[in-house]
N, C-alpha and C positions, 0 to 999 in steps of 0.2 A: 672290337677290335679283332684284329687275324689270327690265327692260331697257324703259328709259326712252328716250325723245328726248333730255331733259336728258343722262342720260349718254354717248350716241353725241356729243352735239357736243362734251361735256368730254373724251371720248376721242379725239375725231377731229379737233377743232380746238384748244380751247381749250389742253390738255396739251402739243402742241409748242410754242405760243406762249409758255408759262413758262417752256420749256425754252429757246429761243428767248432769249428777255429776260435768262435767268439767264447765259446763253453772254455774253452782251453786256455784262453785271454785272462777268464777270470775266476780263477781257482775258488775252492772252498777254504774259508781261514781252518788255521789250524785250533785246534781245541784242546788246551791244555787242563790235566784236571790235580788239584790240589786236594787233599786227603786230609783226614781230622780224626784222630782215634781220643775218646775222649771219655773217662771213667761213668761220667752221668747219663743220664735221659734226657733227650732231646729239652726240654721244659727250661731244666734247670742252665743251662750252656748256652739258649737262642742269643742274650745279649749280646756272648761276646762272639758269637758266628755274625751275627750282626755288624759289629764293627771290626769285623775280619772283611767282610766284604765290601763294606762302606771303604776301608780303606783300599783295598784291589779296585773298584771301581773309582776313585778317588785318581787311579794311576794308571785309567785307561782301561782294565780289565772290564769285560762284559758277559757278564754272566748265561751263557746258553749260543754265545756268540764265539768267544777265546776262550774262555775259560768255565768248568766246572767244578761241581765242591763233590767229594765225594764224604760222608762223614761217617763213621763206625762209633755205636754207642753202646759201652758194657754195662750203662743199666746199675750202675753201684756195685757188680761183682768182678773185684779185685783177680780171680779164677779164670774170668773171662778174654783176659786182657793179649796173652799168646795168641787164642784164637782168632780175637777178634783184629789182631796184629797181621795176623795172616792174610785175614776176609779183607784188609784193607790193600794189602799188596796185589791181591787177585784181582784190585779192582783197576790194575796199571797206574797208578797216582805219580805223578813228575815231581812233588815234594807232598812232605806229611808237613804240619803241625799238628805240636803236643804241647799240653798245658801243667803236666804234671811229672812228677820222678819215674812215677809208677809207668806210662804211658810212653814214657823218654825209653824206659830199660826194654817196654816190651817191643816197642817198635826196635831198637836196637838188635833185640836178640834174633828181630827176623830178618831185616838188610843191611848190609852194610856197604848199599851203594847209593839209594835213594835219600836223597836231600831232606835231612830233616830240619825244622826249625821249633824252637820254644819258645813259647811265649812266655814262660810263669818259671821256674824252673829255679831253683835254691842250689846254691853253689855245685853247679854241673861239676866245676873240674873236682871239687873234690868227693864227689860221687862216680864218678871214672868216665863220666858220659861224652866231657872230651879232656883232650893232654891238659891243655891251660888256655885262660880264657883270650890269650893275645894271639895265641897260637890253636884254634880248635884241633886240627889235625888229623879230622875224622868226617866224616857224612854231618858233623852234627854242630851248629851253631844258632842264636839267636839272644834272648833275654835271661839274663839270670838273676835273680831275688837273693839278697843274702838274708835268709829268715833269721840264719840264730842270731845274727846281730842284731836285728830287729826285734826280737825274741826279749833282749834285756831293756829295749825302749818301752817296751809295751806292758810291761811288770811294773815297771817304775809309774806311770802313765796311770795304770790300773790302784797304784795303791798314792798317789796323789788321790784317787779319785774314791778312795776308798781307803783311810789310813787305818782305820780301825780291825779292817778285816787283813789277821796274822797270817791265817793258815789259806795255802792257795792250791789247789789243785791244778795240776794240768793234765791237758786232755792228749792222748797220742795214739795215732794208730800203728800200730806195729808193723803192719804191713808195708808203713813207708820207709822205703833205705833211707830216708833222712832224719827216722824220730829219735836214732839216739844224739845226734846233734839237736836236736830240740829240746829233748831233755834238758842235757847240759847247761845246755844255754839260759832256760829258764829254771834251772836249781840254782844255777850260779846268779844270776840275777836277784832268785828270793833270796840266798843267800846272803849278799851283798847288802842287802836292804833289812835283815832282821827276820825276814818270814820264813815259816817254813813251807818247803813244796813236795806238795803230796802228788805223786802218781797214779793218774789213773787210766784206761785205756782201752778204748772204744775200734776194733779194726773192719768192725760192716754195720752195714744199718742196723742190723738185728739186736747189734751189742748197747747202742745208744741207750735205751732205755735202763738196760744193768746200767752202764758205766754215769749214770746220772744218779741212780740211788747207791752206788759207791761215792760218788761226790759226798752225798747223804751221810752215809756210813762214816769215813774220814774226819768226819767234822768239820768241812771244808767252810770256809769263811767267803772265799772268791774264788773265780774258774779261769783260766788262761786257755783258749782255744787253739790249738797251733793252727799254721796254713795245710791245710790238707785235702785233695781232692774230692774223698769221698767225704769229707765235714762240707764242703762246698756245695756238693750237687745233693746234701741230704740237711742242707741249713734250715728249710722250714721248721721239719721234724724237729732238729735239734731246737733249734727256739721254742716250741711247744713243750720239748721234756724240759727244759734249763727253767722256763715261765713258772715250773710247778713247783721248782728248791727255792725260785725269789732270792736268787743269790748274785753278785755283779759280778758279771761276765767279760772279758776282754777277749777280742779276734785280730788276727791279722789280716782278714782281709774283709772291706766295708760291706759286700753284700752282708755278710752275719749281721750287722747293726741297721742296715736297714729293715731285713727280717725281724727285726726287733731286740736284738742283743743292747748291750750299754754302752760300750765304745771299740775303735780298731785300733789300730795305728800299723803300716805297711805298705806295701806299693799299690798303684794307683794301677786294678786291671783293666780296666780300659785303653789308655797310655800304654800299655804293652802290646795289647792284642793289634792295636794301632799301628804299634814300630814293630809288631811281626810280619804287618802287610810289605813293612816296605822290602823286610827282607825276603821275605817269599817273593815279591814281582821281583828284586835282582836276581834269586836263582834261575828264575824261570827266564832271562836273558841270558842266561849264560856264568854268574857267577859260580864259584866253590863253595860249599860251607868252609871248607878247612881255609880258606883264604879270609874270612870275613870274620872277623873276632867277635867274642861274644859280648853282647852290650849289658850295661849293670843298670838295670832297672834308677831312674833319675826323682821320680815323682814318688812321694812320702806324702800321706795325708793321716790326719788326726781326725775321727771321726764321731763324734757325740750323740745318742740318742738320749735328749732331756728328758720325751715322756716314759722313757723306760726307767732313767733316774727319777723318775717321779714315782713312780709307781714301787722304786724299791724304798723310795722314802730318803733317800742322795740327792745331797746338795753340791753341786758339782763346781769348784771352785773357778773365781772368777778369771783368774791367771792360767787354766787349763783349758776355759772357753775360749779366751783369746789364742789360745794357741792352735784351737780346732778350724781346720781348715772346712769344714762342713759339720754344722749343728742341726740335727733332725728335732723339729719340735714336738 
């Protein structure tokens, strides 16, 4: 083919111009960033992160294409929460997920503008995170759990499973802003059943062993472990310690029973994080937290570990087993 001036113009000038126009017509998709501040180390919350990501994928968000996740782990050190919150904000996230009252408060201290979604917070209106459940009024919305009410039912279930246990240790984390409400709810539930409630405190992982020793010193016959982010992340270590004293122990969170605890009664964490994904999705699409009423957890399950019951020499009543949503053999 003969080389003409027209060929040269096309090859040297018009071609690149067309390519430039094509590149303009196909812009790169905007990537949104979801942050998450968590008390525990990475391994302890991996399953919950997987649930969140699966929920976001089902809603059309593809990791690396239009969404990224920025996770900051406090590694069970409550003193690191404020610095960790600042670290997360420096990563320019669009919305932040939190799963405990201490992390929610740390983030709220750090920002009054970036939307915050609670995945599993007890009484957020009572502890000042939102103005009310119906009208949050701030930059926070999400899923609320009425753990103080759940504790009353948990004490009753433990009493059914171990009716001869009259002295019940209540394990509390004093760095958790909800611990006074947890103590009152547990104490009152015990009193209603004629049981003695014994206050035991463990506020750091290093204090867990001492707390278990205190449970024994107070001649406890059973244990209630309240819902707490540190206890959740340290659940394997906590179970190892609890097994040394061979007492029936009840928990709010199912994951403690999977780790070897006797029984649990409380909200389904997996369901809560799955639902939280839908709220994150709405906010990324333009909704404001103040306009999204805080939802209350609706799925509550009784979980019983029969293997643990057998090791403790307990026979779980058939009526209790029939009410259980899950029985671990």
